[in-house]
Backbone as CSV, one residue per row, in Angstrom:
resi,resn,N_x,N_y,N_z,CA_x,CA_y,CA_z,C_x,C_y,C_z
1,MET,2.191,17.082,-13.147,2.182,16.701,-11.744,2.608,17.919,-10.936
2,THR,1.801,18.299,-9.963,2.115,19.462,-9.146,3.200,19.120,-8.140
3,ALA,3.845,20.149,-7.629,4.901,19.946,-6.638,4.355,19.261,-5.394
4,ASP,3.122,19.637,-4.986,2.526,19.010,-3.802,2.300,17.524,-4.020
5,THR,1.812,17.149,-5.202,1.586,15.733,-5.511,2.911,15.005,-5.523
6,LEU,3.901,15.574,-6.174,5.217,14.963,-6.244,5.806,14.773,-4.850
7,THR,5.640,15.755,-3.995,6.135,15.658,-2.623,5.439,14.519,-1.884
8,ARG,4.130,14.423,-2.033,3.381,13.339,-1.365,3.819,11.974,-1.874
9,VAL,4.034,11.859,-3.185,4.427,10.575,-3.761,5.803,10.162,-3.260
10,PHE,6.775,11.081,-3.347,8.120,10.735,-2.883,8.142,10.484,-1.381
11,SER,7.369,11.232,-0.626,7.290,10.998,0.822,6.693,9.624,1.110
12,ALA,5.657,9.270,0.380,5.027,7.955,0.581,6.004,6.835,0.256
13,LEU,6.784,7.019,-0.788,7.711,5.976,-1.211,9.026,5.990,-0.435
14,ALA,9.185,6.938,0.476,10.395,6.992,1.294,10.447,5.849,2.301
15,ASP,9.301,5.284,2.614,9.223,4.203,3.593,9.396,2.860,2.894
16,PRO,10.295,2.001,3.385,10.528,0.705,2.734,9.311,-0.221,2.728
17,THR,8.490,-0.160,3.766,7.282,-0.994,3.786,6.329,-0.568,2.679
18,ARG,6.155,0.733,2.511,5.260,1.214,1.455,5.820,0.899,0.069
19,ARG,7.143,0.999,-0.096,7.728,0.608,-1.389,7.491,-0.871,-1.654
20,ASP,7.583,-1.668,-0.625,7.338,-3.106,-0.782,5.872,-3.370,-1.138
21,ILE,4.967,-2.665,-0.510,3.547,-2.812,-0.836,3.308,-2.456,-2.297
22,VAL,3.898,-1.356,-2.754,3.756,-0.948,-4.157,4.318,-2.034,-5.072
23,ALA,5.470,-2.572,-4.726,6.079,-3.628,-5.548,5.181,-4.856,-5.602
24,ARG,4.583,-5.196,-4.498,3.688,-6.364,-4.468,2.427,-6.101,-5.277
25,LEU,1.902,-4.882,-5.189,0.696,-4.552,-5.948,0.987,-4.454,-7.451
26,ALA,2.237,-4.241,-7.817,2.607,-4.234,-9.237,2.400,-5.627,-9.846
27,GLU,2.405,-6.644,-9.000,2.161,-8.025,-9.451,0.669,-8.314,-9.584
28,GLY,-0.159,-7.538,-8.902,-1.598,-7.725,-8.976,-2.299,-7.199,-7.738
29,ASP,-3.594,-7.012,-7.841,-4.399,-6.521,-6.721,-4.316,-7.501,-5.552
30,ALA,-4.500,-6.975,-4.345,-4.482,-7.809,-3.144,-5.372,-7.174,-2.090
31,THR,-5.869,-7.990,-1.194,-6.642,-7.462,-0.074,-5.677,-6.953,0.995
32,VAL,-6.203,-6.178,1.919,-5.376,-5.672,3.007,-4.799,-6.838,3.804
33,GLY,-5.598,-7.859,4.026,-5.122,-9.039,4.746,-3.957,-9.708,4.024
34,GLN,-4.064,-9.832,2.717,-2.972,-10.422,1.946,-1.721,-9.548,2.005
35,LEU,-1.932,-8.248,1.932,-0.792,-7.337,2.002,-0.125,-7.386,3.376
36,ALA,-0.905,-7.616,4.417,-0.381,-7.609,5.785,0.405,-8.877,6.128
37,GLU,0.157,-9.966,5.408,0.745,-11.265,5.770,2.249,-11.256,6.059
38,PRO,3.082,-10.692,5.202,4.524,-10.826,5.465,5.089,-9.886,6.532
39,TYR,4.279,-9.004,7.048,4.802,-8.002,7.978,4.506,-8.355,9.419
40,ARG,5.420,-7.960,10.284,5.211,-8.126,11.720,4.646,-6.820,12.260
41,MET,3.417,-6.521,11.854,2.742,-5.311,12.322,1.246,-5.583,12.357
42,THR,0.552,-4.724,13.049,-0.890,-4.897,13.163,-1.561,-4.546,11.832
43,LEU,-2.783,-5.034,11.688,-3.567,-4.683,10.516,-3.803,-3.176,10.475
44,GLN,-3.968,-2.580,11.644,-4.157,-1.139,11.735,-2.934,-0.402,11.167
45,ALA,-1.724,-0.890,11.429,-0.510,-0.253,10.903,-0.465,-0.367,9.378
46,VAL,-0.900,-1.509,8.844,-0.951,-1.680,7.385,-1.946,-0.696,6.785
47,TYR,-3.090,-0.529,7.437,-4.079,0.451,6.970,-3.487,1.868,6.955
48,LYS,-2.657,2.199,7.942,-2.033,3.526,7.977,-1.094,3.701,6.782
49,HIS,-0.326,2.661,6.461,0.552,2.720,5.296,-0.276,2.891,4.018
50,LEU,-1.371,2.152,3.934,-2.231,2.255,2.751,-2.850,3.639,2.632
51,ARG,-3.189,4.260,3.744,-3.765,5.604,3.728,-2.758,6.595,3.144
52,VAL,-1.493,6.467,3.526,-0.453,7.349,2.983,-0.328,7.130,1.475
53,LEU,-0.335,5.866,1.052,-0.243,5.555,-0.379,-1.471,6.063,-1.132
54,GLU,-2.641,5.947,-0.506,-3.876,6.464,-1.128,-3.836,7.986,-1.257
55,ASP,-3.404,8.656,-0.189,-3.337,10.120,-0.211,-2.383,10.621,-1.291
56,ALA,-1.377,9.827,-1.591,-0.417,10.192,-2.645,-0.925,9.794,-4.030
57,GLY,-2.042,9.074,-4.077,-2.593,8.653,-5.361,-1.962,7.398,-5.937
58,LEU,-1.188,6.693,-5.121,-0.496,5.503,-5.607,-1.352,4.242,-5.597
59,VAL,-2.298,4.172,-4.680,-3.187,3.011,-4.607,-4.622,3.473,-4.419
60,SER,-5.539,2.564,-4.714,-6.960,2.848,-4.476,-7.636,1.579,-3.981
61,ARG,-8.729,1.797,-3.273,-9.582,0.697,-2.809,-11.009,1.061,-3.185
62,PRO,-11.594,0.305,-4.092,-12.962,0.621,-4.510,-13.945,0.473,-3.345
63,GLN,-15.023,1.228,-3.423,-16.077,1.119,-2.411,-16.740,-0.245,-2.532
64,GLY,-17.212,-0.742,-1.441,-17.912,-2.023,-1.461,-17.630,-2.807,-0.205
65,PRO,-18.153,-4.026,-0.172,-17.990,-4.852,1.032,-16.537,-5.322,1.183
66,GLN,-16.203,-5.629,2.423,-14.879,-6.181,2.716,-14.855,-7.646,2.293
67,PRO,-13.792,-8.246,1.921,-12.506,-7.609,1.677,-12.485,-6.947,0.302
68,ARG,-11.982,-5.739,0.273,-11.874,-5.000,-0.993,-10.445,-5.092,-1.501
69,PRO,-10.280,-5.247,-2.785,-8.912,-5.307,-3.304,-8.259,-3.925,-3.298
70,VAL,-6.976,-3.928,-3.076,-6.182,-2.703,-3.169,-5.533,-2.741,-4.546
71,ARG,-5.616,-1.632,-5.251,-5.087,-1.560,-6.623,-3.993,-0.516,-6.712
72,LEU,-2.985,-0.824,-7.499,-1.938,0.139,-7.789,-2.439,1.077,-8.874
73,GLU,-2.267,2.363,-8.672,-2.673,3.372,-9.648,-1.442,3.774,-10.455
74,THR,-1.335,3.263,-11.641,-0.127,3.458,-12.442,-0.005,4.861,-13.031
75,GLY,-1.087,5.611,-13.060,-1.032,6.966,-13.606,-0.033,7.839,-12.866
76,VAL,-0.002,7.743,-11.556,0.936,8.537,-10.758,2.358,8.078,-11.045
77,LEU,2.560,6.778,-11.201,3.895,6.263,-11.510,4.361,6.765,-12.876
78,THR,3.448,6.840,-13.811,3.782,7.356,-15.140,4.189,8.820,-15.045
79,GLN,3.472,9.595,-14.255,3.818,11.006,-14.073,5.185,11.155,-13.404
80,MET,5.479,10.290,-12.424,6.795,10.312,-11.782,7.883,9.973,-12.790
81,GLU,7.621,8.985,-13.608,8.597,8.563,-14.615,8.912,9.714,-15.574
82,ILE,7.896,10.433,-16.003,8.091,11.580,-16.897,8.949,12.637,-16.206
83,TRP,8.649,12.925,-14.955,9.407,13.926,-14.202,10.858,13.494,-14.044
84,ILE,11.082,12.234,-13.651,12.441,11.712,-13.455,13.198,11.687,-14.775
85,GLU,12.543,11.248,-15.834,13.181,11.140,-17.146,13.697,12.497,-17.630
86,ARG,12.947,13.541,-17.376,13.362,14.883,-17.786,14.715,15.225,-17.179
87,TYR,14.908,14.955,-15.907,16.151,15.286,-15.230,17.255,14.285,-15.542
88,ARG,16.899,13.041,-15.801,17.891,12.049,-16.198,18.506,12.442,-17.536
89,ARG,17.670,12.875,-18.473,18.165,13.310,-19.789,19.105,14.505,-19.654
90,ARG,18.729,15.454,-18.809,19.595,16.625,-18.600,20.942,16.204,-18.026
91,ALA,20.919,15.314,-17.056,22.172,14.847,-16.450,23.018,14.108,-17.484
92,GLU,22.392,13.272,-18.293,23.139,12.545,-19.320,23.755,13.507,-20.334
93,GLN,23.046,14.559,-20.694,23.604,15.554,-21.614,24.841,16.219,-21.013
94,ARG,24.771,16.560,-19.733,25.926,17.165,-19.070,27.112,16.200,-19.061
95,TYR,26.842,14.924,-18.769,27.925,13.938,-18.743,28.517,13.716,-20.126
96,ARG,27.673,13.739,-21.165,28.204,13.601,-22.529,29.111,14.781,-22.877
97,ARG,28.696,15.998,-22.487,29.545,17.167,-22.744,30.860,17.058,-21.974
98,LEU,30.786,16.589,-20.745,31.993,16.418,-19.943,32.900,15.356,-20.568
99,ASP,32.312,14.231,-20.999,33.095,13.185,-21.661,33.793,13.721,-22.904
100,ALA,33.086,14.515,-23.697,33.673,15.086,-24.911,34.816,16.032,-24.550
101,LEU,34.633,16.852,-23.530,35.673,17.767,-23.100,36.894,17.007,-22.604
102,LEU,36.664,15.968,-21.796,37.783,15.174,-21.283,38.517,14.455,-22.406
103,ALA,37.777,13.967,-23.390,38.412,13.304,-24.533,39.266,14.296,-25.305
104,THR,38.762,15.507,-25.499,39.535,16.545,-26.181,40.790,16.885,-25.386
105,MET,40.640,17.039,-24.073,41.794,17.362,-23.229,42.814,16.230,-23.249
106,SER,42.348,14.997,-23.228,43.235,13.841,-23.264,44.000,13.811,-24.579
107,HIS,43.320,14.102,-25.677,43.949,14.128,-26.996,45.024,15.217,-27.043
108,ILE,44.716,16.380,-26.486,45.680,17.485,-26.450,46.871,17.102,-25.574
109,ASP,46.614,16.463,-24.426,47.695,16.040,-23.530,48.616,15.044,-24.217
110,HIS,48.040,14.105,-24.966,48.857,13.119,-25.679,49.723,13.801,-26.727
111,GLU,49.161,14.772,-27.426,49.949,15.499,-28.425,51.064,16.283,-27.752
112,ASP,50.757,16.971,-26.667,51.771,17.739,-25.944,52.822,16.816,-25.340
113,GLY,52.382,15.683,-24.846,53.303,14.718,-24.246,54.267,14.161,-25.266
114,ALA,53.830,13.915,-26.487,54.700,13.402,-27.543,55.745,14.453,-27.889
115,ASP,55.354,15.717,-27.955,56.295,16.791,-28.254,57.311,16.941,-27.130
116,ASP,56.827,16.833,-25.876,57.720,16.958,-24.734,58.751,15.852,-24.737
117,ALA,58.336,14.647,-25.080,59.253,13.509,-25.086,60.340,13.722,-26.131
118,SER,59.995,14.226,-27.312,61.008,14.457,-28.347,61.936,15.596,-27.936
119,ASP,61.401,16.596,-27.244,62.241,17.682,-26.768,63.279,17.174,-25.788
120,HIS,62.852,16.259,-24.887,63.778,15.716,-23.893,64.844,14.867,-24.559
121,ARG,64.480,14.127,-25.580,65.467,13.302,-26.284,66.506,14.204,-26.945
122,ASP,66.057,15.306,-27.523,66.995,16.228,-28.158,67.947,16.828,-27.124
123,ASP,67.435,17.108,-25.900,68.293,17.681,-24.861,69.390,16.710,-24.467
124,HIS,69.095,15.420,-24.463,70.082,14.440,-24.033,71.154,14.239,-25.074
125,ARG,70.891,14.525,-26.331,71.864,14.338,-27.400,72.940,15.405,-27.351
126,GLY,72.561,16.560,-26.976,73.403,17.698,-27.179,74.363,17.961,-26.143
């Protein structure tokens, strides 16, 4: 996935209405009229949202007579998932290393703390 494609996809999904349209299309194809039903906007505004999603490669509308179904294009979502997964794995590796370091430091602190406590007890005896 090129940087330009990724930018278009994330930009398209930055809008809550477009994310909702994608979520609805994940359930199945729908016509523009069906997609427009829950929104308080003109059909023209819904078409503008669909154009942004189409330009990003997230949805398609086959050629033919109206009403045409709008389809979710899962290939772009798969490419996004691969891109996101790569960075999620890197972040998890960093957190695992940090967890291991903190566990080691905690273990060392407990050992030092036990020695300090015995030292203080010896000071009070003498």
